[in-house]
N, C-alpha and C positions, 0 to 999 in steps of 0.2 A: 874258846875251846869245844863249847857244846856244838857248836856248827860242824867242826873238824871230826868229833865222834859220831856223828850221826848220817850215816850213809846207808845208800841201798843196800843190802847183804849180797855179797858176792854169788851165792845160789841164784837171786832173782836176777842177776845180769846175765849170768850163765844160761838161765832159763830164756830170757829174753833174746839172747844170741841164737840160742838152739830153735826158737820159734821162727826168727827171721830167715835162717838157713833153710829150714823145713818147708816155709812159704815161698821161698824163691826156687828151691828144688820142686815143689808141686808145679809153680807156675812154668817153669822150663819142660817138666814132663807134660805137662798139659798142652803147651805149645807145639812140643813136637808130636803129639797125637793128633793135631789138626792138620788139615790139608793145606791151610794157609796161616801164616804166624802173624800175629798182631804185635810188630815192634812197639808202637807208642803206647798202648795200655801197659804192656809188660814193663816199658822204662819208667813209665811214670807210677806205677804203683811201687817198683823197686826203690825208686828215689823218695817216695813217701814213706815207705818202711825205713829207711837209712836215715832219713830226717826225723822221725818219731824217735828212733834209737839214739841219734845223735842227741837230741833236746832232753832226752830222759838222763843221759850220762852228765850232760853239761850242766843241767840244774841240780844234779847230785852233790857236785863239786862248785859250789857258789864264789870261791876265789881263785879258781884255776881256770875255768871255763870262757866262753866268748861271753855269756850272759851273766853280769855282774850285779847284784843287786846291792844298792847302796843302803847302810844302816843309819842315815843323818834323821830320819823321821822318827824312827824306833828309839834314837839317842836324845831328841827332844823330847819325846814323850816321857821317857824316864826321869827326865830332868823336872819336868812338869810335876 
């Protein structure tokens, strides 16, 4: 039950998404100011930001995400 009650607060997730949107807007704006657009670095940076946000949210919910942590070693330690 303690695992299910401990989550990243909603305001932190909101702040994370706000920073994500602002960084993408700044990349788009700076790309528009330049004479030549850099598609590959912009795409890679966008994918890295999305991956970091996804991993943070996935690790925050241990029973529902793609990354699942088994508790076997902790149960064995408790039994000893």
